[in-house]
CHARMM internal coordinates of N, CA and C (Angstrom, degrees):
IC EDIT
DIST 1 N 1 CA 1.4439
DIST 1 CA 1 C 1.5239
ANGL 1 N 1 CA 1 C 109.57
DIST 1 C 2 N 1.3241
ANGL 1 CA 1 C 2 N 117.12
DIHE 1 N 1 CA 1 C 2 N 139.89
DIST 2 N 2 CA 1.4627
ANGL 1 C 2 N 2 CA 121.34
DIHE 1 CA 1 C 2 N 2 CA -178.76
DIST 2 CA 2 C 1.5183
ANGL 2 N 2 CA 2 C 110.55
DIHE 1 C 2 N 2 CA 2 C -77.04
DIST 2 C 3 N 1.3183
ANGL 2 CA 2 C 3 N 115.31
DIHE 2 N 2 CA 2 C 3 N 128.18
DIST 3 N 3 CA 1.4666
ANGL 2 C 3 N 3 CA 121.57
DIHE 2 CA 2 C 3 N 3 CA 179.61
DIST 3 CA 3 C 1.5288
ANGL 3 N 3 CA 3 C 107.50
DIHE 2 C 3 N 3 CA 3 C -128.15
DIST 3 C 4 N 1.3552
ANGL 3 CA 3 C 4 N 118.67
DIHE 3 N 3 CA 3 C 4 N 133.85
DIST 4 N 4 CA 1.4534
ANGL 3 C 4 N 4 CA 119.31
DIHE 3 CA 3 C 4 N 4 CA 179.16
DIST 4 CA 4 C 1.5238
ANGL 4 N 4 CA 4 C 111.75
DIHE 3 C 4 N 4 CA 4 C -63.70
DIST 4 C 5 N 1.3411
ANGL 4 CA 4 C 5 N 115.65
DIHE 4 N 4 CA 4 C 5 N 139.77
DIST 5 N 5 CA 1.4565
ANGL 4 C 5 N 5 CA 119.92
DIHE 4 CA 4 C 5 N 5 CA -179.02
DIST 5 CA 5 C 1.5219
ANGL 5 N 5 CA 5 C 111.62
DIHE 4 C 5 N 5 CA 5 C -73.08
DIST 5 C 6 N 1.3287
ANGL 5 CA 5 C 6 N 115.30
DIHE 5 N 5 CA 5 C 6 N -35.48
DIST 6 N 6 CA 1.4612
ANGL 5 C 6 N 6 CA 120.06
DIHE 5 CA 5 C 6 N 6 CA -178.70
DIST 6 CA 6 C 1.5264
ANGL 6 N 6 CA 6 C 110.23
DIHE 5 C 6 N 6 CA 6 C -126.88
DIST 6 C 7 N 1.3114
ANGL 6 CA 6 C 7 N 114.91
DIHE 6 N 6 CA 6 C 7 N 155.44
DIST 7 N 7 CA 1.4590
ANGL 6 C 7 N 7 CA 121.35
DIHE 6 CA 6 C 7 N 7 CA 178.51
DIST 7 CA 7 C 1.5394
ANGL 7 N 7 CA 7 C 109.62
DIHE 6 C 7 N 7 CA 7 C -68.54
DIST 7 C 8 N 1.3276
ANGL 7 CA 7 C 8 N 117.56
DIHE 7 N 7 CA 7 C 8 N 140.53
DIST 8 N 8 CA 1.4606
ANGL 7 C 8 N 8 CA 121.86
DIHE 7 CA 7 C 8 N 8 CA 176.39
DIST 8 CA 8 C 1.5236
ANGL 8 N 8 CA 8 C 108.48
DIHE 7 C 8 N 8 CA 8 C -74.97
DIST 8 C 9 N 1.3252
ANGL 8 CA 8 C 9 N 116.84
DIHE 8 N 8 CA 8 C 9 N 125.16
DIST 9 N 9 CA 1.4650
ANGL 8 C 9 N 9 CA 120.50
DIHE 8 CA 8 C 9 N 9 CA -177.21
DIST 9 CA 9 C 1.5285
ANGL 9 N 9 CA 9 C 110.92
DIHE 8 C 9 N 9 CA 9 C -71.75
DIST 9 C 10 N 1.3264
ANGL 9 CA 9 C 10 N 116.47
DIHE 9 N 9 CA 9 C 10 N 161.64
DIST 10 N 10 CA 1.4625
ANGL 9 C 10 N 10 CA 121.89
DIHE 9 CA 9 C 10 N 10 CA 178.98
DIST 10 CA 10 C 1.5193
ANGL 10 N 10 CA 10 C 110.52
DIHE 9 C 10 N 10 CA 10 C -61.16
DIST 10 C 11 N 1.3133
ANGL 10 CA 10 C 11 N 117.14
DIHE 10 N 10 CA 10 C 11 N -42.21
DIST 11 N 11 CA 1.4634
ANGL 10 C 11 N 11 CA 121.24
DIHE 10 CA 10 C 11 N 11 CA -178.69
DIST 11 CA 11 C 1.5275
ANGL 11 N 11 CA 11 C 111.27
DIHE 10 C 11 N 11 CA 11 C -63.68
DIST 11 C 12 N 1.3142
ANGL 11 CA 11 C 12 N 116.21
DIHE 11 N 11 CA 11 C 12 N -45.33
DIST 12 N 12 CA 1.4709
ANGL 11 C 12 N 12 CA 120.32
DIHE 11 CA 11 C 12 N 12 CA -179.45
DIST 12 CA 12 C 1.5270
ANGL 12 N 12 CA 12 C 110.81
DIHE 11 C 12 N 12 CA 12 C -63.68
DIST 12 C 13 N 1.3234
ANGL 12 CA 12 C 13 N 116.47
DIHE 12 N 12 CA 12 C 13 N -40.96
DIST 13 N 13 CA 1.4646
ANGL 12 C 13 N 13 CA 121.51
DIHE 12 CA 12 C 13 N 13 CA 179.19
DIST 13 CA 13 C 1.5222
ANGL 13 N 13 CA 13 C 110.55
DIHE 12 C 13 N 13 CA 13 C -65.34
DIST 13 C 14 N 1.3196
ANGL 13 CA 13 C 14 N 117.77
DIHE 13 N 13 CA 13 C 14 N -42.14
DIST 14 N 14 CA 1.4679
ANGL 13 C 14 N 14 CA 122.03
DIHE 13 CA 13 C 14 N 14 CA -178.87
DIST 14 CA 14 C 1.5232
ANGL 14 N 14 CA 14 C 111.62
DIHE 13 C 14 N 14 CA 14 C -70.55
DIST 14 C 15 N 1.3242
ANGL 14 CA 14 C 15 N 117.73
DIHE 14 N 14 CA 14 C 15 N -34.00
DIST 15 N 15 CA 1.4693
ANGL 14 C 15 N 15 CA 120.48
DIHE 14 CA 14 C 15 N 15 CA 175.97
DIST 15 CA 15 C 1.5235
ANGL 15 N 15 CA 15 C 110.81
DIHE 14 C 15 N 15 CA 15 C -63.78
DIST 15 C 16 N 1.3075
ANGL 15 CA 15 C 16 N 116.81
DIHE 15 N 15 CA 15 C 16 N -36.34
DIST 16 N 16 CA 1.4634
ANGL 15 C 16 N 16 CA 121.82
DIHE 15 CA 15 C 16 N 16 CA -179.37
DIST 16 CA 16 C 1.5274
ANGL 16 N 16 CA 16 C 111.05
DIHE 15 C 16 N 16 CA 16 C -69.58
DIST 16 C 17 N 1.3337
ANGL 16 CA 16 C 17 N 117.27
DIHE 16 N 16 CA 16 C 17 N -29.68
DIST 17 N 17 CA 1.4635
ANGL 16 C 17 N 17 CA 121.60
DIHE 16 CA 16 C 17 N 17 CA -175.51
DIST 17 CA 17 C 1.5313
ANGL 17 N 17 CA 17 C 113.64
DIHE 16 C 17 N 17 CA 17 C -96.68
DIST 17 C 18 N 1.3097
ANGL 17 CA 17 C 18 N 119.96
DIHE 17 N 17 CA 17 C 18 N 8.98
DIST 18 N 18 CA 1.4607
ANGL 17 C 18 N 18 CA 121.24
DIHE 17 CA 17 C 18 N 18 CA -175.80
DIST 18 CA 18 C 1.5229
ANGL 18 N 18 CA 18 C 112.95
DIHE 17 C 18 N 18 CA 18 C -65.89
DIST 18 C 19 N 1.3235
ANGL 18 CA 18 C 19 N 119.03
DIHE 18 N 18 CA 18 C 19 N -28.75
DIST 19 N 19 CA 1.4614
ANGL 18 C 19 N 19 CA 121.45
DIHE 18 CA 18 C 19 N 19 CA -177.56
DIST 19 CA 19 C 1.5223
ANGL 19 N 19 CA 19 C 112.81
DIHE 18 C 19 N 19 CA 19 C -81.74
DIST 19 C 20 N 1.3345
ANGL 19 CA 19 C 20 N 118.49
DIHE 19 N 19 CA 19 C 20 N -2.77
DIST 20 N 20 CA 1.4644
ANGL 19 C 20 N 20 CA 120.98
DIHE 19 CA 19 C 20 N 20 CA -176.79
DIST 20 CA 20 C 1.5194
ANGL 20 N 20 CA 20 C 113.75
DIHE 19 C 20 N 20 CA 20 C -88.75
DIST 20 C 21 N 1.3231
ANGL 20 CA 20 C 21 N 117.75
DIHE 20 N 20 CA 20 C 21 N 6.78
DIST 21 N 21 CA 1.4625
ANGL 20 C 21 N 21 CA 120.33
DIHE 20 CA 20 C 21 N 21 CA -178.28
DIST 21 CA 21 C 1.5322
ANGL 21 N 21 CA 21 C 110.84
DIHE 20 C 21 N 21 CA 21 C -76.30
DIST 21 C 22 N 1.3243
ANGL 21 CA 21 C 22 N 116.08
DIHE 21 N 21 CA 21 C 22 N 157.66
DIST 22 N 22 CA 1.4581
ANGL 21 C 22 N 22 CA 122.04
DIHE 21 CA 21 C 22 N 22 CA 178.75
DIST 22 CA 22 C 1.5242
ANGL 22 N 22 CA 22 C 108.96
DIHE 21 C 22 N 22 CA 22 C -83.96
DIST 22 C 23 N 1.3332
ANGL 22 CA 22 C 23 N 115.91
DIHE 22 N 22 CA 22 C 23 N 131.30
DIST 23 N 23 CA 1.4643
ANGL 22 C 23 N 23 CA 120.64
DIHE 22 CA 22 C 23 N 23 CA 179.99
DIST 23 CA 23 C 1.5268
ANGL 23 N 23 CA 23 C 109.44
DIHE 22 C 23 N 23 CA 23 C -96.35
DIST 23 C 24 N 1.3276
ANGL 23 CA 23 C 24 N 117.91
DIHE 23 N 23 CA 23 C 24 N 143.63
DIST 24 N 24 CA 1.4671
ANGL 23 C 24 N 24 CA 119.45
DIHE 23 CA 23 C 24 N 24 CA 178.18
DIST 24 CA 24 C 1.5297
ANGL 24 N 24 CA 24 C 110.76
DIHE 23 C 24 N 24 CA 24 C -70.22
DIST 24 C 25 N 1.3366
ANGL 24 CA 24 C 25 N 116.24
DIHE 24 N 24 CA 24 C 25 N 148.33
DIST 25 N 25 CA 1.4647
ANGL 24 C 25 N 25 CA 120.86
DIHE 24 CA 24 C 25 N 25 CA 179.61
DIST 25 CA 25 C 1.5226
ANGL 25 N 25 CA 25 C 109.92
DIHE 24 C 25 N 25 CA 25 C -72.52
DIST 25 C 26 N 1.3290
ANGL 25 CA 25 C 26 N 114.75
DIHE 25 N 25 CA 25 C 26 N 143.91
DIST 26 N 26 CA 1.4521
ANGL 25 C 26 N 26 CA 121.45
DIHE 25 CA 25 C 26 N 26 CA 178.13
DIST 26 CA 26 C 1.5319
ANGL 26 N 26 CA 26 C 108.11
DIHE 25 C 26 N 26 CA 26 C -88.34
DIST 26 C 27 N 1.3205
ANGL 26 CA 26 C 27 N 117.48
DIHE 26 N 26 CA 26 C 27 N 114.86
DIST 27 N 27 CA 1.4609
ANGL 26 C 27 N 27 CA 121.53
DIHE 26 CA 26 C 27 N 27 CA -178.58
DIST 27 CA 27 C 1.5234
ANGL 27 N 27 CA 27 C 110.32
DIHE 26 C 27 N 27 CA 27 C -120.64
DIST 27 C 28 N 1.3339
ANGL 27 CA 27 C 28 N 115.89
DIHE 27 N 27 CA 27 C 28 N 141.61
DIST 28 N 28 CA 1.4609
ANGL 27 C 28 N 28 CA 122.67
DIHE 27 CA 27 C 28 N 28 CA 176.66
DIST 28 CA 28 C 1.5212
ANGL 28 N 28 CA 28 C 108.73
DIHE 27 C 28 N 28 CA 28 C -119.04
DIST 28 C 29 N 1.3184
ANGL 28 CA 28 C 29 N 116.39
DIHE 28 N 28 CA 28 C 29 N 162.23
DIST 29 N 29 CA 1.4637
ANGL 28 C 29 N 29 CA 121.25
DIHE 28 CA 28 C 29 N 29 CA 175.18
DIST 29 CA 29 C 1.5206
ANGL 29 N 29 CA 29 C 109.37
DIHE 28 C 29 N 29 CA 29 C -85.91
DIST 29 C 30 N 1.3292
ANGL 29 CA 29 C 30 N 116.08
DIHE 29 N 29 CA 29 C 30 N 139.62
DIST 30 N 30 CA 1.4662
ANGL 29 C 30 N 30 CA 121.75
DIHE 29 CA 29 C 30 N 30 CA 176.30
DIST 30 CA 30 C 1.5271
ANGL 30 N 30 CA 30 C 108.28
DIHE 29 C 30 N 30 CA 30 C -67.16
DIST 30 C 31 N 1.3391
ANGL 30 CA 30 C 31 N 116.77
DIHE 30 N 30 CA 30 C 31 N 136.68
DIST 31 N 31 CA 1.4699
ANGL 30 C 31 N 31 CA 121.06
DIHE 30 CA 30 C 31 N 31 CA 179.86
DIST 31 CA 31 C 1.5261
ANGL 31 N 31 CA 31 C 112.06
DIHE 30 C 31 N 31 CA 31 C -67.79
DIST 31 C 32 N 1.3351
ANGL 31 CA 31 C 32 N 116.88
DIHE 31 N 31 CA 31 C 32 N -28.22
DIST 32 N 32 CA 1.4542
ANGL 31 C 32 N 32 CA 120.94
DIHE 31 CA 31 C 32 N 32 CA -175.82
DIST 32 CA 32 C 1.5324
ANGL 32 N 32 CA 32 C 112.67
DIHE 31 C 32 N 32 CA 32 C -86.26
DIST 32 C 33 N 1.3442
ANGL 32 CA 32 C 33 N 117.04
DIHE 32 N 32 CA 32 C 33 N -51.95
DIST 33 N 33 CA 1.4724
ANGL 32 C 33 N 33 CA 119.45
DIHE 32 CA 32 C 33 N 33 CA -172.86
DIST 33 CA 33 C 1.5306
ANGL 33 N 33 CA 33 C 113.67
DIHE 32 C 33 N 33 CA 33 C -113.07
DIST 33 C 34 N 1.3229
ANGL 33 CA 33 C 34 N 118.67
DIHE 33 N 33 CA 33 C 34 N -12.90
DIST 34 N 34 CA 1.4595
ANGL 33 C 34 N 34 CA 121.46
DIHE 33 CA 33 C 34 N 34 CA 178.50
DIST 34 CA 34 C 1.5196
ANGL 34 N 34 CA 34 C 114.59
DIHE 33 C 34 N 34 CA 34 C 86.19
DIST 34 C 35 N 1.3319
ANGL 34 CA 34 C 35 N 118.16
DIHE 34 N 34 CA 34 C 35 N 3.96
DIST 35 N 35 CA 1.4729
ANGL 34 C 35 N 35 CA 122.58
DIHE 34 CA 34 C 35 N 35 CA 179.31
DIST 35 CA 35 C 1.5300
ANGL 35 N 35 CA 35 C 109.33
DIHE 34 C 35 N 35 CA 35 C -72.11
DIST 35 C 36 N 1.3442
ANGL 35 CA 35 C 36 N 118.01
DIHE 35 N 35 CA 35 C 36 N 151.09
DIST 36 N 36 CA 1.4603
ANGL 35 C 36 N 36 CA 121.72
DIHE 35 CA 35 C 36 N 36 CA 176.78
DIST 36 CA 36 C 1.5302
ANGL 36 N 36 CA 36 C 109.80
DIHE 35 C 36 N 36 CA 36 C -73.23
DIST 36 C 37 N 1.3512
ANGL 36 CA 36 C 37 N 115.96
DIHE 36 N 36 CA 36 C 37 N 128.65
DIST 37 N 37 CA 1.4590
ANGL 36 C 37 N 37 CA 122.30
DIHE 36 CA 36 C 37 N 37 CA -176.34
DIST 37 CA 37 C 1.5223
ANGL 37 N 37 CA 37 C 108.40
DIHE 36 C 37 N 37 CA 37 C -137.59
DIST 37 C 38 N 1.3328
ANGL 37 CA 37 C 38 N 116.46
DIHE 37 N 37 CA 37 C 38 N 144.17
DIST 38 N 38 CA 1.4562
ANGL 37 C 38 N 38 CA 119.84
DIHE 37 CA 37 C 38 N 38 CA 173.19
DIST 38 CA 38 C 1.5280
ANGL 38 N 38 CA 38 C 109.02
DIHE 37 C 38 N 38 CA 38 C -70.03
DIST 38 C 39 N 1.3394
ANGL 38 CA 38 C 39 N 118.45
DIHE 38 N 38 CA 38 C 39 N 146.68
DIST 39 N 39 CA 1.4592
ANGL 38 C 39 N 39 CA 120.40
DIHE 38 CA 38 C 39 N 39 CA -178.13
DIST 39 CA 39 C 1.5363
ANGL 39 N 39 CA 39 C 112.43
DIHE 38 C 39 N 39 CA 39 C -62.52
DIST 39 C 40 N 1.3247
ANGL 39 CA 39 C 40 N 116.47
DIHE 39 N 39 CA 39 C 40 N 145.89
DIST 40 N 40 CA 1.4663
ANGL 39 C 40 N 40 CA 125.10
DIHE 39 CA 39 C 40 N 40 CA 178.24
DIST 40 CA 40 C 1.5239
ANGL 40 N 40 CA 40 C 111.95
DIHE 39 C 40 N 40 CA 40 C 63.51
DIST 40 C 41 N 1.3346
ANGL 40 CA 40 C 41 N 117.77
DIHE 40 N 40 CA 40 C 41 N 31.88
DIST 41 N 41 CA 1.4564
ANGL 40 C 41 N 41 CA 122.45
DIHE 40 CA 40 C 41 N 41 CA 177.61
DIST 41 CA 41 C 1.5250
ANGL 41 N 41 CA 41 C 109.01
DIHE 40 C 41 N 41 CA 41 C -128.75
DIST 41 C 42 N 1.3182
ANGL 41 CA 41 C 42 N 116.24
DIHE 41 N 41 CA 41 C 42 N 153.67
DIST 42 N 42 CA 1.4604
ANGL 41 C 42 N 42 CA 121.53
DIHE 41 CA 41 C 42 N 42 CA 175.13
DIST 42 CA 42 C 1.5166
ANGL 42 N 42 CA 42 C 108.27
DIHE 41 C 42 N 42 CA 42 C -74.43
DIST 42 C 43 N 1.3277
ANGL 42 CA 42 C 43 N 117.20
DIHE 42 N 42 CA 42 C 43 N 139.17
DIST 43 N 43 CA 1.4613
ANGL 42 C 43 N 43 CA 122.11
DIHE 42 CA 42 C 43 N 43 CA 177.87
DIST 43 CA 43 C 1.5261
ANGL 43 N 43 CA 43 C 109.00
DIHE 42 C 43 N 43 CA 43 C -68.82
DIST 43 C 44 N 1.3330
ANGL 43 CA 43 C 44 N 116.84
DIHE 43 N 43 CA 43 C 44 N 127.34
DIST 44 N 44 CA 1.4645
ANGL 43 C 44 N 44 CA 119.89
DIHE 43 CA 43 C 44 N 44 CA -177.40
DIST 44 CA 44 C 1.5199
ANGL 44 N 44 CA 44 C 112.25
DIHE 43 C 44 N 44 CA 44 C -77.58
DIST 44 C 45 N 1.3301
ANGL 44 CA 44 C 45 N 117.73
DIHE 44 N 44 CA 44 C 45 N -20.66
DIST 45 N 45 CA 1.4687
ANGL 44 C 45 N 45 CA 118.95
DIHE 44 CA 44 C 45 N 45 CA -177.99
DIST 45 CA 45 C 1.5227
ANGL 45 N 45 CA 45 C 112.92
DIHE 44 C 45 N 45 CA 45 C -85.53
DIST 45 C 46 N 1.3512
ANGL 45 CA 45 C 46 N 118.98
DIHE 45 N 45 CA 45 C 46 N -30.59
DIST 46 N 46 CA 1.4681
ANGL 45 C 46 N 46 CA 119.98
DIHE 45 CA 45 C 46 N 46 CA -178.17
DIST 46 CA 46 C 1.5252
ANGL 46 N 46 CA 46 C 114.09
DIHE 45 C 46 N 46 CA 46 C -123.04
DIST 46 C 47 N 1.3594
ANGL 46 CA 46 C 47 N 119.21
DIHE 46 N 46 CA 46 C 47 N -17.81
DIST 47 N 47 CA 1.4592
ANGL 46 C 47 N 47 CA 121.75
DIHE 46 CA 46 C 47 N 47 CA 177.20
DIST 47 CA 47 C 1.5151
ANGL 47 N 47 CA 47 C 114.44
DIHE 46 C 47 N 47 CA 47 C 83.92
DIST 47 C 48 N 1.3293
ANGL 47 CA 47 C 48 N 118.34
DIHE 47 N 47 CA 47 C 48 N 14.76
DIST 48 N 48 CA 1.4611
ANGL 47 C 48 N 48 CA 121.77
DIHE 47 CA 47 C 48 N 48 CA -179.30
DIST 48 CA 48 C 1.5245
ANGL 48 N 48 CA 48 C 111.06
DIHE 47 C 48 N 48 CA 48 C -98.37
DIST 48 C 49 N 1.3478
ANGL 48 CA 48 C 49 N 115.92
DIHE 48 N 48 CA 48 C 49 N 148.25
DIST 49 N 49 CA 1.4601
ANGL 48 C 49 N 49 CA 122.88
DIHE 48 CA 48 C 49 N 49 CA 174.04
DIST 49 CA 49 C 1.5181
ANGL 49 N 49 CA 49 C 107.60
DIHE 48 C 49 N 49 CA 49 C -141.71
DIST 49 C 50 N 1.3122
ANGL 49 CA 49 C 50 N 117.46
DIHE 49 N 49 CA 49 C 50 N 121.09
DIST 50 N 50 CA 1.4705
ANGL 49 C 50 N 50 CA 123.90
DIHE 49 CA 49 C 50 N 50 CA -178.06
DIST 50 CA 50 C 1.5179
ANGL 50 N 50 CA 50 C 112.24
DIHE 49 C 50 N 50 CA 50 C 54.47
DIST 50 C 51 N 1.3269
ANGL 50 CA 50 C 51 N 117.38
DIHE 50 N 50 CA 50 C 51 N 39.96
DIST 51 N 51 CA 1.4494
ANGL 50 C 51 N 51 CA 121.92
DIHE 50 CA 50 C 51 N 51 CA 175.95
DIST 51 CA 51 C 1.5169
ANGL 51 N 51 CA 51 C 115.59
DIHE 50 C 51 N 51 CA 51 C 80.74
DIST 51 C 52 N 1.3265
ANGL 51 CA 51 C 52 N 118.60
DIHE 51 N 51 CA 51 C 52 N 4.94
DIST 52 N 52 CA 1.4579
ANGL 51 C 52 N 52 CA 122.01
DIHE 51 CA 51 C 52 N 52 CA 179.44
DIST 52 CA 52 C 1.5288
ANGL 52 N 52 CA 52 C 110.37
DIHE 51 C 52 N 52 CA 52 C -120.43
DIST 52 C 53 N 1.3275
ANGL 52 CA 52 C 53 N 116.48
DIHE 52 N 52 CA 52 C 53 N 142.46
DIST 53 N 53 CA 1.4620
ANGL 52 C 53 N 53 CA 122.36
DIHE 52 CA 52 C 53 N 53 CA 177.13
DIST 53 CA 53 C 1.5235
ANGL 53 N 53 CA 53 C 108.30
DIHE 52 C 53 N 53 CA 53 C -75.44
DIST 53 C 54 N 1.3275
ANGL 53 CA 53 C 54 N 117.76
DIHE 53 N 53 CA 53 C 54 N 115.35
DIST 54 N 54 CA 1.4568
ANGL 53 C 54 N 54 CA 120.78
DIHE 53 CA 53 C 54 N 54 CA -177.14
DIST 54 CA 54 C 1.5252
ANGL 54 N 54 CA 54 C 113.11
DIHE 53 C 54 N 54 CA 54 C -119.34
DIST 54 C 55 N 1.3342
ANGL 54 CA 54 C 55 N 118.36
DIHE 54 N 54 CA 54 C 55 N -14.03
DIST 55 N 55 CA 1.4529
ANGL 54 C 55 N 55 CA 121.12
DIHE 54 CA 54 C 55 N 55 CA -178.48
DIST 55 CA 55 C 1.5147
ANGL 55 N 55 CA 55 C 110.54
DIHE 54 C 55 N 55 CA 55 C -144.47
DIST 55 C 56 N 1.3203
ANGL 55 CA 55 C 56 N 114.62
DIHE 55 N 55 CA 55 C 56 N 147.67
DIST 56 N 56 CA 1.4742
ANGL 55 C 56 N 56 CA 120.28
DIHE 55 CA 55 C 56 N 56 CA 175.32
DIST 56 CA 56 C 1.5163
ANGL 56 N 56 CA 56 C 108.86
DIHE 55 C 56 N 56 CA 56 C -85.91
DIST 56 C 57 N 1.3317
ANGL 56 CA 56 C 57 N 116.21
DIHE 56 N 56 CA 56 C 57 N 138.83
DIST 57 N 57 CA 1.4581
ANGL 56 C 57 N 57 CA 121.52
DIHE 56 CA 56 C 57 N 57 CA 179.37
DIST 57 CA 57 C 1.5194
ANGL 57 N 57 CA 57 C 108.23
DIHE 56 C 57 N 57 CA 57 C -99.99
DIST 57 C 58 N 1.3152
ANGL 57 CA 57 C 58 N 116.14
DIHE 57 N 57 CA 57 C 58 N 131.44
DIST 58 N 58 CA 1.4647
ANGL 57 C 58 N 58 CA 120.82
DIHE 57 CA 57 C 58 N 58 CA 178.88
DIST 58 CA 58 C 1.5199
ANGL 58 N 58 CA 58 C 109.36
DIHE 57 C 58 N 58 CA 58 C -71.58
DIST 58 C 59 N 1.3189
ANGL 58 CA 58 C 59 N 117.55
DIHE 58 N 58 CA 58 C 59 N 138.28
DIST 59 N 59 CA 1.4585
ANGL 58 C 59 N 59 CA 122.81
DIHE 58 CA 58 C 59 N 59 CA 178.45
DIST 59 CA 59 C 1.5165
ANGL 59 N 59 CA 59 C 111.87
DIHE 58 C 59 N 59 CA 59 C -72.36
DIST 59 C 60 N 1.3028
ANGL 59 CA 59 C 60 N 115.90
DIHE 59 N 59 CA 59 C 60 N 156.27
DIST 60 N 60 CA 1.4658
ANGL 59 C 60 N 60 CA 120.39
DIHE 59 CA 59 C 60 N 60 CA -178.18
DIST 60 CA 60 C 1.5115
ANGL 60 N 60 CA 60 C 111.98
DIHE 59 C 60 N 60 CA 60 C -82.51
END
COOR INIT
IC SEED 1 N 1 CA 1 C
IC BUILD
């Protein structure tokens, strides 16, 4: 069975795990209502996408 000859240092271990962090979501403002929306998605508050009405919004 393969066994490491030397102990993995803290620095080496942490360098290997640097890509596992959580990245913040990229949010843009809706052109119509100003609500925060993920890019390339229909706005859930007004139903607009790229300045055109594409979906009906259910009333509260």
